[in-house]
N, C-alpha and C positions, 0 to 999 in steps of 0.2 A: 407489538404491531404498531407501525406508524403509517400515516396517511399523507403522502406528499401532495402539495397543491398542484393543480393542473388538470385539464380535462382528460378523462379516460384513464387515469393512472390508478392502478390497483393498489390496495394496501400491501405493505412490505413487512414480512416477518424479519425482525432484527434481534441482535443481542445487545442489551443495554448494560453499560458499566455504571453503576450508581455509587461506586466507592471511590474510585481514583479521582483525586483533585476536585473534590466537591461533587462528583457524579454528573449525570446527565449526558453521558457519551453514548453514541451509536457506534458500535464496533463494525468496521467494514472489511478488516483483514485480520486473520490470525494464523500463525504458524506455531506448532507446539510439539509435533512428534513425527513429522514426515509422512503421515497417513494419506495425505491428499497430494496428487500430482498437480503442480502449478505450471508445468510446461505445456500449456494448452493454447487453443486457437482463439481468434478474435471473438467468435460467437460465445464461447465459454466465458470470457472476460466481460463481454457485453451484458450477459444475463446473470452471471454469478454461478458459483459452484461450491461444493463442499457441504459441511454440516455446521450449523450455528453453534452446536455444542462442542465442536472440535476445530479443525482447520477449514477456513473458507475465504472466499472473496465475494462480497455482497453484490457486485455487478456494476459496471461502469454506467449503464443507464440509470440504475438506482442512485449512484453517487451524483450523477448530474442532476436528477430530479430533486434530490435533497438539498444540494448546495446552491441550486438556482433559486431557492425560496428566500434567500437572504444571506447575511453574513455568517460564515461558519469558521470555527477554529479547528485545528488538527492537533492531535497528540499521538506520538509514536512511543510505545513502551517496549523496551528491549531487555532481554535477559540472556546471559551466557551460561555455559555449562559449569562454571566455577562458583555460581551463586551471586554474581554481580549483576546489577541492573543500572540502566540509564534511560533517559527519556529526551525527546525533542518535542517542543511545542511550537506551533505556528499560529499567529493571530489571524491569518487570512488563508483560507483554503477554498478552492473552487475547481470543479471539473466541468468542462463544457460538454455539449452534446455530441452525438456520433458524427453529425455533419462536420463538426470541427475537430474530429478525431480525438475526442475526450481530452482536449488541451488542458493542462494543469496550471493553476495559479496557486503558489504556496510561498508565503512571505511572513516576516515578523518572527524570526527564531528566538527562542529562549530554551534553556535546558542544560543537560549534562552530557549528552551523546555527541555533540558537535553538529553543525548545520549540514547534515547529509543531503538535504533536499534542495538546497539553494540552486545547484546546477540543473535541477530538473524542472524548475519553474519555467513556464511558457513552452514546455515540450509537449508533443503529442504522444499518444499511447502507441506502443508497438507490441505485436505478438509474433510467434514463430511463423505464422502464415500471412502476416500483414505488417511488415516492417516499415516504419516511417523514418528511419534514420540511415545515415550513409554507411554505417559500419555493421549492419546486420546484428545489432546488439541482442535482440531478443533470442536469436538462434545461438549466438555465442555464449550468452549468460543465462540461458535456460528458463526464462520466465517473461510474462507480460509486465511492462513497466513504461514509465515516461523517460526513455533513454535520451541522453545527450552525450554522444561520443564516448563513452557509453554510460558509466554511472559512478557516483560516490556512495549510493545506497541502492540496494536491490533486495527487497524483502520477499520477492516472489521467485527467487532462484532455487537451486537444488538444496534439499535438506541434508547436508553432509554430516552434521552432528559434531561441531567443534572445528578444530584445525583441519585444513585440507590442503592438498598439493596443487589443485587446479586453480588458476587465477580467477577470482571474482565471480565464480558461477554458483556460489552458495547463497545462503540467506545472510547477506552482507550489509553492514553499516560501516563503511570504510574508515570514517573519522573516529569511530570508537574502538573497534577491534581489528581493523585492517581488512584487506581483501582476501586473506587466506584463512579467515575464521567465519564459520557458519553458525549463526546464533541458535540458541535453544528455543526461545519463545519470543514472538513479536505480536504486537497488536497495534493496528492503526485505527483511530477512532475520531469522530467528529462530534461537535455540538454547536448549537447556535451561539453567536457572540452576545 
Protein backbone atom coordinates (compact mmCIF):
# COMPACT_ATOMS: atom_id res chain seq x y z
CA UNK A 1 0.00 0.00 0.00
CA UNK A 2 1.28 3.48 -0.83
CA UNK A 3 0.15 6.90 0.29
CA UNK A 4 0.35 9.60 -2.41
CA UNK A 5 0.83 13.15 -1.19
CA UNK A 6 -2.06 15.57 -1.55
CA UNK A 7 -5.22 16.39 0.33
CA UNK A 8 -7.95 13.77 0.50
CA UNK A 9 -6.13 11.09 -1.49
CA UNK A 10 -6.79 7.58 -0.20
CA UNK A 11 -4.05 4.96 0.12
CA UNK A 12 -3.56 2.85 -3.01
CA UNK A 13 -3.05 -0.91 -3.05
CA UNK A 14 -0.21 -1.63 -5.49
CA UNK A 15 2.01 -4.45 -6.72
CA UNK A 16 5.69 -3.80 -5.99
CA UNK A 17 8.55 -5.34 -7.97
CA UNK A 18 11.49 -5.56 -5.58
CA UNK A 19 13.66 -7.73 -7.83
CA UNK A 20 14.04 -6.12 -11.26
CA UNK A 21 16.88 -3.61 -11.73
CA UNK A 22 17.50 -3.13 -7.96
CA UNK A 23 13.77 -3.09 -7.12
CA UNK A 24 11.56 -0.33 -5.79
CA UNK A 25 9.12 -0.40 -8.73
CA UNK A 26 5.37 0.21 -8.52
CA UNK A 27 3.74 -1.80 -11.31
CA UNK A 28 0.85 0.03 -12.99
CA UNK A 29 0.14 -2.24 -15.96
CA UNK A 30 0.41 -5.98 -16.55
CA UNK A 31 -0.66 -8.29 -19.38
CA UNK A 32 -0.03 -12.01 -19.06
CA UNK A 33 -2.89 -14.23 -20.22
CA UNK A 34 -5.74 -12.22 -21.78
CA UNK A 35 -8.02 -12.71 -18.76
CA UNK A 36 -8.90 -8.99 -18.48
CA UNK A 37 -10.56 -6.92 -21.20
CA UNK A 38 -8.54 -3.72 -21.81
CA UNK A 39 -10.93 -2.35 -24.47
CA UNK A 40 -12.70 -0.25 -21.84
CA UNK A 41 -14.04 3.27 -21.38
CA UNK A 42 -12.61 6.49 -19.93
CA UNK A 43 -13.99 5.86 -16.43
CA UNK A 44 -12.38 2.42 -16.21
CA UNK A 45 -8.97 3.78 -17.19
CA UNK A 46 -9.45 6.74 -14.84
CA UNK A 47 -10.01 4.61 -11.74
CA UNK A 48 -8.22 1.39 -12.73
CA UNK A 49 -9.35 -2.19 -13.29
CA UNK A 50 -8.26 -5.81 -13.10
CA UNK A 51 -6.49 -7.73 -10.34
CA UNK A 52 -3.06 -6.83 -8.93
CA UNK A 53 -2.19 -10.55 -8.89
CA UNK A 54 -2.96 -10.85 -12.61
CA UNK A 55 -3.75 -8.39 -15.39
CA UNK A 56 -4.54 -4.80 -14.44
CA UNK A 57 -4.31 -1.05 -15.04
CA UNK A 58 -3.70 0.92 -11.83
CA UNK A 59 -5.69 3.95 -12.98
CA UNK A 60 -4.80 7.25 -14.61
CA UNK A 61 -5.79 9.25 -11.51
CA UNK A 62 -3.41 7.11 -9.45
CA UNK A 63 -0.65 7.51 -12.04
CA UNK A 64 -1.08 11.26 -11.93
CA UNK A 65 -1.04 11.43 -8.11
CA UNK A 66 2.08 9.28 -7.93
CA UNK A 67 4.11 11.01 -10.64
CA UNK A 68 3.10 14.50 -9.47
CA UNK A 69 5.03 13.90 -6.23
CA UNK A 70 8.41 14.33 -7.92
CA UNK A 71 10.69 12.81 -10.52
CA UNK A 72 9.81 9.28 -11.64
CA UNK A 73 11.37 6.85 -14.08
CA UNK A 74 9.55 4.21 -16.14
CA UNK A 75 10.55 0.67 -16.98
CA UNK A 76 8.67 -1.49 -19.49
CA UNK A 77 9.39 -5.24 -19.43
CA UNK A 78 8.32 -7.33 -22.43
CA UNK A 79 8.27 -11.09 -23.13
CA UNK A 80 7.29 -12.95 -26.28
CA UNK A 81 5.94 -16.49 -26.70
CA UNK A 82 9.35 -17.85 -27.73
CA UNK A 83 11.06 -17.11 -24.41
CA UNK A 84 12.73 -13.84 -25.42
CA UNK A 85 12.60 -10.68 -23.36
CA UNK A 86 13.41 -7.01 -23.81
CA UNK A 87 13.01 -3.82 -21.84
CA UNK A 88 12.73 -0.09 -22.28
CA UNK A 89 13.68 2.32 -19.52
CA UNK A 90 12.92 6.04 -19.41
CA UNK A 91 14.58 8.48 -17.03
CA UNK A 92 11.58 10.83 -16.94
CA UNK A 93 7.90 9.80 -16.72
CA UNK A 94 4.88 11.86 -15.74
CA UNK A 95 1.11 11.74 -16.26
CA UNK A 96 -0.87 14.97 -15.88
CA UNK A 97 -4.33 15.20 -14.29
CA UNK A 98 -7.72 14.53 -15.88
CA UNK A 99 -8.21 18.23 -16.64
CA UNK A 100 -5.17 17.92 -18.92
CA UNK A 101 -6.48 14.60 -20.29
CA UNK A 102 -3.69 12.63 -18.60
CA UNK A 103 -1.04 14.07 -20.94
CA UNK A 104 2.11 11.92 -20.95
CA UNK A 105 5.72 12.95 -20.54
CA UNK A 106 8.21 10.17 -21.25
CA UNK A 107 11.85 10.77 -22.20
CA UNK A 108 15.40 9.55 -21.70
CA UNK A 109 15.26 6.08 -23.31
CA UNK A 110 17.71 3.25 -22.71
CA UNK A 111 17.23 -0.48 -23.15
CA UNK A 112 16.91 -3.35 -25.63
CA UNK A 113 13.32 -3.06 -26.93
CA UNK A 114 13.68 0.12 -28.98
CA UNK A 115 12.24 3.51 -28.07
CA UNK A 116 8.59 2.62 -28.59
CA UNK A 117 7.29 5.44 -26.39
CA UNK A 118 9.06 8.41 -28.03
CA UNK A 119 6.15 9.27 -30.35
CA UNK A 120 3.71 9.07 -27.44
CA UNK A 121 5.36 11.74 -25.28
CA UNK A 122 3.23 14.91 -24.98
CA UNK A 123 0.15 12.96 -26.13
CA UNK A 124 -3.16 12.89 -24.27
CA UNK A 125 -4.97 9.71 -23.30
CA UNK A 126 -7.74 8.24 -25.49
CA UNK A 127 -10.30 5.50 -24.91
CA UNK A 128 -13.02 3.99 -27.07
CA UNK A 129 -15.60 6.48 -25.76
CA UNK A 130 -13.31 9.49 -25.39
CA UNK A 131 -10.93 9.74 -28.34
CA UNK A 132 -8.58 12.70 -28.41
CA UNK A 133 -6.75 11.93 -31.63
CA UNK A 134 -7.77 12.56 -35.22
CA UNK A 135 -7.70 8.91 -36.31
CA UNK A 136 -10.00 7.21 -33.73
CA UNK A 137 -6.99 5.16 -32.66
CA UNK A 138 -8.49 3.79 -29.44
CA UNK A 139 -11.37 2.27 -31.43
CA UNK A 140 -9.14 1.04 -34.25
CA UNK A 141 -6.51 -0.50 -31.98
CA UNK A 142 -8.76 -1.71 -29.17
CA UNK A 143 -7.40 -0.15 -26.01
CA UNK A 144 -6.83 3.02 -24.02
CA UNK A 145 -3.45 4.66 -24.70
CA UNK A 146 -1.55 7.86 -25.43
CA UNK A 147 -2.04 7.65 -29.19
CA UNK A 148 -0.22 9.77 -31.75
CA UNK A 149 -1.59 8.98 -35.22
CA UNK A 150 -1.67 6.07 -33.89
CA UNK A 151 1.19 4.16 -32.16
CA UNK A 152 4.62 2.53 -32.10
CA UNK A 153 3.64 0.76 -28.89
CA UNK A 154 0.24 -0.19 -27.49
CA UNK A 155 0.40 -2.54 -24.55
CA UNK A 156 -3.34 -2.25 -23.89
CA UNK A 157 -4.54 -3.77 -27.18
CA UNK A 158 -6.15 -7.16 -27.75
CA UNK A 159 -4.37 -10.21 -26.33
CA UNK A 160 -3.94 -12.20 -29.56
CA UNK A 161 -1.25 -14.54 -28.26
CA UNK A 162 1.67 -14.16 -30.68
CA UNK A 163 1.57 -13.55 -34.42
CA UNK A 164 -1.73 -12.19 -35.72
CA UNK A 165 -3.25 -11.05 -39.03
CA UNK A 166 -4.87 -7.79 -37.95
CA UNK A 167 -2.65 -4.72 -38.08
CA UNK A 168 -1.39 -3.29 -34.77
CA UNK A 169 -4.41 -4.08 -32.56
CA UNK A 170 -2.61 -6.53 -30.29
CA UNK A 171 -0.33 -6.09 -27.30
CA UNK A 172 2.29 -4.54 -29.56
CA UNK A 173 5.76 -3.01 -29.21
CA UNK A 174 6.44 -2.32 -32.87
CA UNK A 175 10.16 -1.61 -32.64
CA UNK A 176 10.85 -4.97 -31.02
CA UNK A 177 8.44 -7.54 -32.52
CA UNK A 178 6.52 -5.53 -35.11
CA UNK A 179 2.85 -4.61 -35.39
CA UNK A 180 1.68 -8.15 -36.25
CA UNK A 181 2.93 -9.76 -33.03
CA UNK A 182 1.04 -9.65 -29.73
CA UNK A 183 3.30 -10.08 -26.71
CA UNK A 184 2.90 -12.74 -24.02
CA UNK A 185 3.78 -10.67 -20.95
CA UNK A 186 4.18 -6.95 -20.30
CA UNK A 187 4.72 -4.85 -17.22
CA UNK A 188 4.92 -1.08 -16.97
CA UNK A 189 6.38 0.13 -13.69
CA UNK A 190 7.61 3.35 -12.09
CA UNK A 191 9.88 4.37 -9.25
CA UNK A 192 11.20 7.66 -7.88
CA UNK A 193 14.42 8.86 -9.48
